[in-house]
Chimera marker file (.cmm) of the C-alpha trace (Angstrom):
<marker_set name="trace">
<marker id="1" x="2.170" y="-3.754" z="14.288" r="1" g="1" b="0" radius="0.5"/>
<marker id="2" x="1.911" y="-3.355" z="10.550" r="1" g="1" b="0" radius="0.5"/>
<marker id="3" x="2.692" y="0.158" z="9.369" r="1" g="1" b="0" radius="0.5"/>
<marker id="4" x="4.067" y="1.497" z="12.671" r="1" g="1" b="0" radius="0.5"/>
<marker id="5" x="7.194" y="2.807" z="10.944" r="1" g="1" b="0" radius="0.5"/>
<marker id="6" x="5.281" y="4.907" z="8.409" r="1" g="1" b="0" radius="0.5"/>
<marker id="7" x="5.807" y="7.713" z="7.924" r="1" g="1" b="0" radius="0.5"/>
<marker id="8" x="9.405" y="7.964" z="9.073" r="1" g="1" b="0" radius="0.5"/>
<marker id="9" x="10.277" y="9.915" z="12.243" r="1" g="1" b="0" radius="0.5"/>
<marker id="10" x="11.550" y="13.515" z="11.836" r="1" g="1" b="0" radius="0.5"/>
<marker id="11" x="15.183" y="12.325" z="11.818" r="1" g="1" b="0" radius="0.5"/>
<marker id="12" x="14.416" y="9.978" z="8.924" r="1" g="1" b="0" radius="0.5"/>
<marker id="13" x="13.979" y="6.217" z="8.662" r="1" g="1" b="0" radius="0.5"/>
<marker id="14" x="16.860" y="4.430" z="10.403" r="1" g="1" b="0" radius="0.5"/>
<marker id="15" x="19.204" y="2.566" z="8.073" r="1" g="1" b="0" radius="0.5"/>
<marker id="16" x="21.276" y="-0.529" z="8.653" r="1" g="1" b="0" radius="0.5"/>
<marker id="17" x="24.743" y="-1.181" z="7.338" r="1" g="1" b="0" radius="0.5"/>
<marker id="18" x="27.003" y="1.497" z="5.888" r="1" g="1" b="0" radius="0.5"/>
<marker id="19" x="24.842" y="4.493" z="6.924" r="1" g="1" b="0" radius="0.5"/>
<marker id="20" x="23.804" y="3.249" z="10.383" r="1" g="1" b="0" radius="0.5"/>
<marker id="21" x="26.087" y="5.842" z="12.036" r="1" g="1" b="0" radius="0.5"/>
<marker id="22" x="23.624" y="8.548" z="10.946" r="1" g="1" b="0" radius="0.5"/>
<marker id="23" x="21.252" y="7.296" z="13.655" r="1" g="1" b="0" radius="0.5"/>
<marker id="24" x="23.363" y="7.190" z="16.860" r="1" g="1" b="0" radius="0.5"/>
<marker id="25" x="20.328" y="7.065" z="19.185" r="1" g="1" b="0" radius="0.5"/>
<marker id="26" x="19.220" y="3.783" z="17.629" r="1" g="1" b="0" radius="0.5"/>
<marker id="27" x="22.703" y="2.299" z="18.084" r="1" g="1" b="0" radius="0.5"/>
<marker id="28" x="22.511" y="2.767" z="21.884" r="1" g="1" b="0" radius="0.5"/>
<marker id="29" x="19.693" y="0.252" z="22.229" r="1" g="1" b="0" radius="0.5"/>
<marker id="30" x="20.475" y="-3.379" z="22.948" r="1" g="1" b="0" radius="0.5"/>
<marker id="31" x="18.626" y="-6.167" z="21.167" r="1" g="1" b="0" radius="0.5"/>
<marker id="32" x="17.432" y="-3.744" z="18.496" r="1" g="1" b="0" radius="0.5"/>
<marker id="33" x="15.002" y="-5.400" z="16.070" r="1" g="1" b="0" radius="0.5"/>
<marker id="34" x="15.079" y="-4.633" z="12.360" r="1" g="1" b="0" radius="0.5"/>
<marker id="35" x="12.483" y="-5.572" z="9.807" r="1" g="1" b="0" radius="0.5"/>
<marker id="36" x="12.912" y="-5.568" z="6.056" r="1" g="1" b="0" radius="0.5"/>
<marker id="37" x="10.102" y="-5.567" z="3.553" r="1" g="1" b="0" radius="0.5"/>
<marker id="38" x="11.168" y="-7.141" z="0.306" r="1" g="1" b="0" radius="0.5"/>
<marker id="39" x="9.495" y="-8.030" z="-2.944" r="1" g="1" b="0" radius="0.5"/>
<marker id="40" x="9.186" y="-11.629" z="-4.096" r="1" g="1" b="0" radius="0.5"/>
<marker id="41" x="11.272" y="-11.146" z="-7.262" r="1" g="1" b="0" radius="0.5"/>
<marker id="42" x="14.565" y="-9.476" z="-8.203" r="1" g="1" b="0" radius="0.5"/>
<marker id="43" x="15.658" y="-6.788" z="-7.528" r="1" g="1" b="0" radius="0.5"/>
<marker id="44" x="13.573" y="-7.348" z="-4.318" r="1" g="1" b="0" radius="0.5"/>
<marker id="45" x="12.946" y="-3.622" z="-3.794" r="1" g="1" b="0" radius="0.5"/>
<marker id="46" x="9.577" y="-2.513" z="-2.423" r="1" g="1" b="0" radius="0.5"/>
<marker id="47" x="8.143" y="0.953" z="-1.833" r="1" g="1" b="0" radius="0.5"/>
<marker id="48" x="5.919" y="1.441" z="1.221" r="1" g="1" b="0" radius="0.5"/>
<marker id="49" x="2.726" y="3.257" z="0.296" r="1" g="1" b="0" radius="0.5"/>
<marker id="50" x="-0.335" y="4.100" z="2.334" r="1" g="1" b="0" radius="0.5"/>
<marker id="51" x="-3.588" y="3.919" z="0.386" r="1" g="1" b="0" radius="0.5"/>
<marker id="52" x="-6.861" y="5.681" z="1.263" r="1" g="1" b="0" radius="0.5"/>
<marker id="53" x="-9.968" y="4.844" z="-0.784" r="1" g="1" b="0" radius="0.5"/>
<marker id="54" x="-13.382" y="6.431" z="-0.220" r="1" g="1" b="0" radius="0.5"/>
<marker id="55" x="-16.179" y="4.527" z="-1.949" r="1" g="1" b="0" radius="0.5"/>
<marker id="56" x="-19.279" y="5.874" z="-3.645" r="1" g="1" b="0" radius="0.5"/>
<marker id="57" x="-22.312" y="4.167" z="-5.160" r="1" g="1" b="0" radius="0.5"/>
<marker id="58" x="-24.476" y="1.627" z="-3.370" r="1" g="1" b="0" radius="0.5"/>
<marker id="59" x="-24.914" y="1.907" z="0.378" r="1" g="1" b="0" radius="0.5"/>
<marker id="60" x="-23.597" y="-1.607" z="1.059" r="1" g="1" b="0" radius="0.5"/>
<marker id="61" x="-22.485" y="-4.629" z="-0.937" r="1" g="1" b="0" radius="0.5"/>
<marker id="62" x="-20.149" y="-7.612" z="-0.618" r="1" g="1" b="0" radius="0.5"/>
<marker id="63" x="-17.014" y="-8.022" z="-2.686" r="1" g="1" b="0" radius="0.5"/>
<marker id="64" x="-13.417" y="-6.889" z="-2.851" r="1" g="1" b="0" radius="0.5"/>
<marker id="65" x="-11.442" y="-3.813" z="-3.871" r="1" g="1" b="0" radius="0.5"/>
<marker id="66" x="-8.076" y="-4.079" z="-5.635" r="1" g="1" b="0" radius="0.5"/>
<marker id="67" x="-5.582" y="-1.611" z="-7.054" r="1" g="1" b="0" radius="0.5"/>
<marker id="68" x="-3.454" y="-2.495" z="-10.075" r="1" g="1" b="0" radius="0.5"/>
<marker id="69" x="-0.137" y="-0.653" z="-10.448" r="1" g="1" b="0" radius="0.5"/>
<marker id="70" x="1.112" y="-0.400" z="-14.067" r="1" g="1" b="0" radius="0.5"/>
<marker id="71" x="4.845" y="-0.123" z="-14.849" r="1" g="1" b="0" radius="0.5"/>
<marker id="72" x="6.311" y="1.943" z="-17.689" r="1" g="1" b="0" radius="0.5"/>
<marker id="73" x="7.618" y="-1.311" z="-19.225" r="1" g="1" b="0" radius="0.5"/>
<marker id="74" x="4.113" y="-2.758" z="-19.455" r="1" g="1" b="0" radius="0.5"/>
<marker id="75" x="3.961" y="-5.216" z="-16.556" r="1" g="1" b="0" radius="0.5"/>
<marker id="76" x="1.535" y="-4.752" z="-13.689" r="1" g="1" b="0" radius="0.5"/>
<marker id="77" x="0.962" y="-5.879" z="-10.116" r="1" g="1" b="0" radius="0.5"/>
<marker id="78" x="-2.379" y="-6.205" z="-8.309" r="1" g="1" b="0" radius="0.5"/>
<marker id="79" x="-2.931" y="-5.604" z="-4.575" r="1" g="1" b="0" radius="0.5"/>
<marker id="80" x="-6.021" y="-6.250" z="-2.470" r="1" g="1" b="0" radius="0.5"/>
<marker id="81" x="-7.208" y="-3.297" z="-0.400" r="1" g="1" b="0" radius="0.5"/>
<marker id="82" x="-10.395" y="-4.638" z="1.221" r="1" g="1" b="0" radius="0.5"/>
<marker id="83" x="-12.838" y="-7.546" z="1.021" r="1" g="1" b="0" radius="0.5"/>
<marker id="84" x="-16.139" y="-8.515" z="2.577" r="1" g="1" b="0" radius="0.5"/>
<marker id="85" x="-18.799" y="-5.903" z="3.308" r="1" g="1" b="0" radius="0.5"/>
<marker id="86" x="-18.105" y="-2.691" z="1.391" r="1" g="1" b="0" radius="0.5"/>
<marker id="87" x="-19.907" y="0.463" z="2.486" r="1" g="1" b="0" radius="0.5"/>
<marker id="88" x="-20.477" y="3.759" z="0.714" r="1" g="1" b="0" radius="0.5"/>
<marker id="89" x="-18.647" y="6.741" z="2.250" r="1" g="1" b="0" radius="0.5"/>
<marker id="90" x="-16.321" y="4.523" z="4.295" r="1" g="1" b="0" radius="0.5"/>
<marker id="91" x="-12.598" y="5.206" z="3.865" r="1" g="1" b="0" radius="0.5"/>
<marker id="92" x="-10.530" y="2.039" z="3.441" r="1" g="1" b="0" radius="0.5"/>
<marker id="93" x="-6.885" y="2.388" z="4.481" r="1" g="1" b="0" radius="0.5"/>
<marker id="94" x="-4.067" y="-0.065" z="3.828" r="1" g="1" b="0" radius="0.5"/>
<marker id="95" x="-0.274" y="-0.130" z="3.821" r="1" g="1" b="0" radius="0.5"/>
<marker id="96" x="1.211" y="-1.704" z="0.689" r="1" g="1" b="0" radius="0.5"/>
<marker id="97" x="4.758" y="-2.700" z="-0.166" r="1" g="1" b="0" radius="0.5"/>
<marker id="98" x="4.547" y="-2.075" z="-3.890" r="1" g="1" b="0" radius="0.5"/>
<marker id="99" x="7.110" y="-3.730" z="-6.132" r="1" g="1" b="0" radius="0.5"/>
<marker id="100" x="6.901" y="-0.954" z="-8.738" r="1" g="1" b="0" radius="0.5"/>
<marker id="101" x="8.869" y="2.227" z="-8.083" r="1" g="1" b="0" radius="0.5"/>
<marker id="102" x="6.438" y="5.193" z="-7.944" r="1" g="1" b="0" radius="0.5"/>
<marker id="103" x="8.691" y="6.953" z="-10.467" r="1" g="1" b="0" radius="0.5"/>
<marker id="104" x="7.991" y="4.136" z="-12.949" r="1" g="1" b="0" radius="0.5"/>
<marker id="105" x="4.237" y="3.886" z="-12.349" r="1" g="1" b="0" radius="0.5"/>
<marker id="106" x="2.217" y="4.949" z="-15.388" r="1" g="1" b="0" radius="0.5"/>
<marker id="107" x="-1.235" y="4.470" z="-13.880" r="1" g="1" b="0" radius="0.5"/>
<marker id="108" x="-3.096" y="2.936" z="-10.955" r="1" g="1" b="0" radius="0.5"/>
<marker id="109" x="-6.304" y="1.099" z="-11.799" r="1" g="1" b="0" radius="0.5"/>
<marker id="110" x="-9.232" y="0.734" z="-9.357" r="1" g="1" b="0" radius="0.5"/>
<marker id="111" x="-11.050" y="-2.622" z="-9.506" r="1" g="1" b="0" radius="0.5"/>
<marker id="112" x="-13.948" y="-3.992" z="-7.539" r="1" g="1" b="0" radius="0.5"/>
<marker id="113" x="-15.466" y="-7.444" z="-7.761" r="1" g="1" b="0" radius="0.5"/>
<marker id="114" x="-18.951" y="-8.232" z="-6.564" r="1" g="1" b="0" radius="0.5"/>
<marker id="115" x="-19.384" y="-11.358" z="-4.451" r="1" g="1" b="0" radius="0.5"/>
<marker id="116" x="-20.648" y="-14.290" z="-6.573" r="1" g="1" b="0" radius="0.5"/>
<marker id="117" x="-23.690" y="-14.923" z="-4.401" r="1" g="1" b="0" radius="0.5"/>
<marker id="118" x="-24.902" y="-11.320" z="-4.763" r="1" g="1" b="0" radius="0.5"/>
<marker id="119" x="-27.615" y="-11.381" z="-7.435" r="1" g="1" b="0" radius="0.5"/>
<marker id="120" x="-28.298" y="-7.655" z="-7.410" r="1" g="1" b="0" radius="0.5"/>
<marker id="121" x="-26.725" y="-5.549" z="-10.141" r="1" g="1" b="0" radius="0.5"/>
<marker id="122" x="-24.915" y="-2.861" z="-8.205" r="1" g="1" b="0" radius="0.5"/>
<marker id="123" x="-22.580" y="-0.017" z="-8.983" r="1" g="1" b="0" radius="0.5"/>
<marker id="124" x="-19.595" y="0.857" z="-6.861" r="1" g="1" b="0" radius="0.5"/>
<marker id="125" x="-16.805" y="3.301" z="-7.500" r="1" g="1" b="0" radius="0.5"/>
<marker id="126" x="-14.055" y="5.235" z="-5.841" r="1" g="1" b="0" radius="0.5"/>
<marker id="127" x="-14.931" y="8.776" z="-4.884" r="1" g="1" b="0" radius="0.5"/>
<marker id="128" x="-11.276" y="9.367" z="-3.999" r="1" g="1" b="0" radius="0.5"/>
<marker id="129" x="-8.067" y="7.329" z="-4.128" r="1" g="1" b="0" radius="0.5"/>
<marker id="130" x="-5.115" y="8.882" z="-2.264" r="1" g="1" b="0" radius="0.5"/>
<marker id="131" x="-1.679" y="7.295" z="-2.090" r="1" g="1" b="0" radius="0.5"/>
<marker id="132" x="1.073" y="8.518" z="0.233" r="1" g="1" b="0" radius="0.5"/>
<marker id="133" x="4.596" y="7.371" z="-0.651" r="1" g="1" b="0" radius="0.5"/>
<marker id="134" x="7.282" y="6.603" z="1.920" r="1" g="1" b="0" radius="0.5"/>
<marker id="135" x="10.887" y="7.581" z="1.285" r="1" g="1" b="0" radius="0.5"/>
<marker id="136" x="12.589" y="5.823" z="-1.656" r="1" g="1" b="0" radius="0.5"/>
<marker id="137" x="13.158" y="2.185" z="-0.846" r="1" g="1" b="0" radius="0.5"/>
<marker id="138" x="10.936" y="2.271" z="2.243" r="1" g="1" b="0" radius="0.5"/>
<link id1="1" id2="2" r="1" g="1" b="0" radius="0.2"/>
<link id1="2" id2="3" r="1" g="1" b="0" radius="0.2"/>
<link id1="3" id2="4" r="1" g="1" b="0" radius="0.2"/>
<link id1="4" id2="5" r="1" g="1" b="0" radius="0.2"/>
<link id1="5" id2="6" r="1" g="1" b="0" radius="0.2"/>
<link id1="6" id2="7" r="1" g="1" b="0" radius="0.2"/>
<link id1="7" id2="8" r="1" g="1" b="0" radius="0.2"/>
<link id1="8" id2="9" r="1" g="1" b="0" radius="0.2"/>
<link id1="9" id2="10" r="1" g="1" b="0" radius="0.2"/>
<link id1="10" id2="11" r="1" g="1" b="0" radius="0.2"/>
<link id1="11" id2="12" r="1" g="1" b="0" radius="0.2"/>
<link id1="12" id2="13" r="1" g="1" b="0" radius="0.2"/>
<link id1="13" id2="14" r="1" g="1" b="0" radius="0.2"/>
<link id1="14" id2="15" r="1" g="1" b="0" radius="0.2"/>
<link id1="15" id2="16" r="1" g="1" b="0" radius="0.2"/>
<link id1="16" id2="17" r="1" g="1" b="0" radius="0.2"/>
<link id1="17" id2="18" r="1" g="1" b="0" radius="0.2"/>
<link id1="18" id2="19" r="1" g="1" b="0" radius="0.2"/>
<link id1="19" id2="20" r="1" g="1" b="0" radius="0.2"/>
<link id1="20" id2="21" r="1" g="1" b="0" radius="0.2"/>
<link id1="21" id2="22" r="1" g="1" b="0" radius="0.2"/>
<link id1="22" id2="23" r="1" g="1" b="0" radius="0.2"/>
<link id1="23" id2="24" r="1" g="1" b="0" radius="0.2"/>
<link id1="24" id2="25" r="1" g="1" b="0" radius="0.2"/>
<link id1="25" id2="26" r="1" g="1" b="0" radius="0.2"/>
<link id1="26" id2="27" r="1" g="1" b="0" radius="0.2"/>
<link id1="27" id2="28" r="1" g="1" b="0" radius="0.2"/>
<link id1="28" id2="29" r="1" g="1" b="0" radius="0.2"/>
<link id1="29" id2="30" r="1" g="1" b="0" radius="0.2"/>
<link id1="30" id2="31" r="1" g="1" b="0" radius="0.2"/>
<link id1="31" id2="32" r="1" g="1" b="0" radius="0.2"/>
<link id1="32" id2="33" r="1" g="1" b="0" radius="0.2"/>
<link id1="33" id2="34" r="1" g="1" b="0" radius="0.2"/>
<link id1="34" id2="35" r="1" g="1" b="0" radius="0.2"/>
<link id1="35" id2="36" r="1" g="1" b="0" radius="0.2"/>
<link id1="36" id2="37" r="1" g="1" b="0" radius="0.2"/>
<link id1="37" id2="38" r="1" g="1" b="0" radius="0.2"/>
<link id1="38" id2="39" r="1" g="1" b="0" radius="0.2"/>
<link id1="39" id2="40" r="1" g="1" b="0" radius="0.2"/>
<link id1="40" id2="41" r="1" g="1" b="0" radius="0.2"/>
<link id1="41" id2="42" r="1" g="1" b="0" radius="0.2"/>
<link id1="42" id2="43" r="1" g="1" b="0" radius="0.2"/>
<link id1="43" id2="44" r="1" g="1" b="0" radius="0.2"/>
<link id1="44" id2="45" r="1" g="1" b="0" radius="0.2"/>
<link id1="45" id2="46" r="1" g="1" b="0" radius="0.2"/>
<link id1="46" id2="47" r="1" g="1" b="0" radius="0.2"/>
<link id1="47" id2="48" r="1" g="1" b="0" radius="0.2"/>
<link id1="48" id2="49" r="1" g="1" b="0" radius="0.2"/>
<link id1="49" id2="50" r="1" g="1" b="0" radius="0.2"/>
<link id1="50" id2="51" r="1" g="1" b="0" radius="0.2"/>
<link id1="51" id2="52" r="1" g="1" b="0" radius="0.2"/>
<link id1="52" id2="53" r="1" g="1" b="0" radius="0.2"/>
<link id1="53" id2="54" r="1" g="1" b="0" radius="0.2"/>
<link id1="54" id2="55" r="1" g="1" b="0" radius="0.2"/>
<link id1="55" id2="56" r="1" g="1" b="0" radius="0.2"/>
<link id1="56" id2="57" r="1" g="1" b="0" radius="0.2"/>
<link id1="57" id2="58" r="1" g="1" b="0" radius="0.2"/>
<link id1="58" id2="59" r="1" g="1" b="0" radius="0.2"/>
<link id1="59" id2="60" r="1" g="1" b="0" radius="0.2"/>
<link id1="60" id2="61" r="1" g="1" b="0" radius="0.2"/>
<link id1="61" id2="62" r="1" g="1" b="0" radius="0.2"/>
<link id1="62" id2="63" r="1" g="1" b="0" radius="0.2"/>
<link id1="63" id2="64" r="1" g="1" b="0" radius="0.2"/>
<link id1="64" id2="65" r="1" g="1" b="0" radius="0.2"/>
<link id1="65" id2="66" r="1" g="1" b="0" radius="0.2"/>
<link id1="66" id2="67" r="1" g="1" b="0" radius="0.2"/>
<link id1="67" id2="68" r="1" g="1" b="0" radius="0.2"/>
<link id1="68" id2="69" r="1" g="1" b="0" radius="0.2"/>
<link id1="69" id2="70" r="1" g="1" b="0" radius="0.2"/>
<link id1="70" id2="71" r="1" g="1" b="0" radius="0.2"/>
<link id1="71" id2="72" r="1" g="1" b="0" radius="0.2"/>
<link id1="72" id2="73" r="1" g="1" b="0" radius="0.2"/>
<link id1="73" id2="74" r="1" g="1" b="0" radius="0.2"/>
<link id1="74" id2="75" r="1" g="1" b="0" radius="0.2"/>
<link id1="75" id2="76" r="1" g="1" b="0" radius="0.2"/>
<link id1="76" id2="77" r="1" g="1" b="0" radius="0.2"/>
<link id1="77" id2="78" r="1" g="1" b="0" radius="0.2"/>
<link id1="78" id2="79" r="1" g="1" b="0" radius="0.2"/>
<link id1="79" id2="80" r="1" g="1" b="0" radius="0.2"/>
<link id1="80" id2="81" r="1" g="1" b="0" radius="0.2"/>
<link id1="81" id2="82" r="1" g="1" b="0" radius="0.2"/>
<link id1="82" id2="83" r="1" g="1" b="0" radius="0.2"/>
<link id1="83" id2="84" r="1" g="1" b="0" radius="0.2"/>
<link id1="84" id2="85" r="1" g="1" b="0" radius="0.2"/>
<link id1="85" id2="86" r="1" g="1" b="0" radius="0.2"/>
<link id1="86" id2="87" r="1" g="1" b="0" radius="0.2"/>
<link id1="87" id2="88" r="1" g="1" b="0" radius="0.2"/>
<link id1="88" id2="89" r="1" g="1" b="0" radius="0.2"/>
<link id1="89" id2="90" r="1" g="1" b="0" radius="0.2"/>
<link id1="90" id2="91" r="1" g="1" b="0" radius="0.2"/>
<link id1="91" id2="92" r="1" g="1" b="0" radius="0.2"/>
<link id1="92" id2="93" r="1" g="1" b="0" radius="0.2"/>
<link id1="93" id2="94" r="1" g="1" b="0" radius="0.2"/>
<link id1="94" id2="95" r="1" g="1" b="0" radius="0.2"/>
<link id1="95" id2="96" r="1" g="1" b="0" radius="0.2"/>
<link id1="96" id2="97" r="1" g="1" b="0" radius="0.2"/>
<link id1="97" id2="98" r="1" g="1" b="0" radius="0.2"/>
<link id1="98" id2="99" r="1" g="1" b="0" radius="0.2"/>
<link id1="99" id2="100" r="1" g="1" b="0" radius="0.2"/>
<link id1="100" id2="101" r="1" g="1" b="0" radius="0.2"/>
<link id1="101" id2="102" r="1" g="1" b="0" radius="0.2"/>
<link id1="102" id2="103" r="1" g="1" b="0" radius="0.2"/>
<link id1="103" id2="104" r="1" g="1" b="0" radius="0.2"/>
<link id1="104" id2="105" r="1" g="1" b="0" radius="0.2"/>
<link id1="105" id2="106" r="1" g="1" b="0" radius="0.2"/>
<link id1="106" id2="107" r="1" g="1" b="0" radius="0.2"/>
<link id1="107" id2="108" r="1" g="1" b="0" radius="0.2"/>
<link id1="108" id2="109" r="1" g="1" b="0" radius="0.2"/>
<link id1="109" id2="110" r="1" g="1" b="0" radius="0.2"/>
<link id1="110" id2="111" r="1" g="1" b="0" radius="0.2"/>
<link id1="111" id2="112" r="1" g="1" b="0" radius="0.2"/>
<link id1="112" id2="113" r="1" g="1" b="0" radius="0.2"/>
<link id1="113" id2="114" r="1" g="1" b="0" radius="0.2"/>
<link id1="114" id2="115" r="1" g="1" b="0" radius="0.2"/>
<link id1="115" id2="116" r="1" g="1" b="0" radius="0.2"/>
<link id1="116" id2="117" r="1" g="1" b="0" radius="0.2"/>
<link id1="117" id2="118" r="1" g="1" b="0" radius="0.2"/>
<link id1="118" id2="119" r="1" g="1" b="0" radius="0.2"/>
<link id1="119" id2="120" r="1" g="1" b="0" radius="0.2"/>
<link id1="120" id2="121" r="1" g="1" b="0" radius="0.2"/>
<link id1="121" id2="122" r="1" g="1" b="0" radius="0.2"/>
<link id1="122" id2="123" r="1" g="1" b="0" radius="0.2"/>
<link id1="123" id2="124" r="1" g="1" b="0" radius="0.2"/>
<link id1="124" id2="125" r="1" g="1" b="0" radius="0.2"/>
<link id1="125" id2="126" r="1" g="1" b="0" radius="0.2"/>
<link id1="126" id2="127" r="1" g="1" b="0" radius="0.2"/>
<link id1="127" id2="128" r="1" g="1" b="0" radius="0.2"/>
<link id1="128" id2="129" r="1" g="1" b="0" radius="0.2"/>
<link id1="129" id2="130" r="1" g="1" b="0" radius="0.2"/>
<link id1="130" id2="131" r="1" g="1" b="0" radius="0.2"/>
<link id1="131" id2="132" r="1" g="1" b="0" radius="0.2"/>
<link id1="132" id2="133" r="1" g="1" b="0" radius="0.2"/>
<link id1="133" id2="134" r="1" g="1" b="0" radius="0.2"/>
<link id1="134" id2="135" r="1" g="1" b="0" radius="0.2"/>
<link id1="135" id2="136" r="1" g="1" b="0" radius="0.2"/>
<link id1="136" id2="137" r="1" g="1" b="0" radius="0.2"/>
<link id1="137" id2="138" r="1" g="1" b="0" radius="0.2"/>
</marker_set>
């Protein structure tokens, strides 16, 4: 299932190719499956990150929560964290394969959009936003 390989086991995340010999136990298995997460654009690198967001504000509303990652060179990438019913004090968790290297991230912006059919003026914010990075390139 999604995210099962995060974080890496104590011996590190298994590698394919040139460094595969560092993980001899994995080489003993037959029909070993490998999965690669890649970005849509060159250089195709993605960094696995686990996001935890605890909301504050109204008790319940409908809408969506997004995070926008900003790169040192000025471009940005937006990722959806949750949509539908949003509840105060609930912690929303999601695995992201972010196309911006954490070392080159200048800021992470929290956005929420209220559902169009909701006529009430409501406030919603993030009490906490925690991001756990995988190993480089994971």
